[in-house]
Residue, then its C-alpha position, 0 to 999 in steps of 0.5 A: m500327399l495325402v495330407d497335402f490333398y486334404f489341407h487342399l480339400v479344406f481350403i476349398v471347402d472354406i471357399v465354397l462355404t463363405f459364398f454362403t455366410p451372410l455379412f455383416t454391415r457396420d450397424l450389425n445388420k446381417i446381409y443374406d443376399r447371395r449376390m452381394i456376398a459373392k461381389r463382396y468376397m470376390q473383392t476381397w478374400f477370395w483371390l488369395d484364398i485361391m492362391a492358397c489352394v494352388p498345390y504348389s507340392l506339384f511343381k516337383y513332378v512338372s519340373k524337368s530335373e531329377d532332383g527338382s531343386l532348381d526348376d522348383w524355383e524357377n516354376f515358382k517364379s514364373l507365378n509372378f507374384k510381383r503383380l499381386p499389389r497391383l491386382y489387389i488395388i484393381l480389386f478394390l478400385t472396381 
């Protein structure tokens, strides 16, 4: 459990640091504008990084069964990952 916490903390720090990391244009100029950096990050990798931070191991504690086998799977399926490609397309079209 402590190792999981450490990895989630590292991912969260990575997300915060990405908002402060300059972007490079195609002609290799750096962009320091935080709004532009945030907009670009929110349109590309932000949502995938957020999903990586979700502590899926906590589903074991939320499930109703004592061994956590079937209910964990049901909880995981309820996240509805089928819609991710659609969300990805919507983010890039806006």
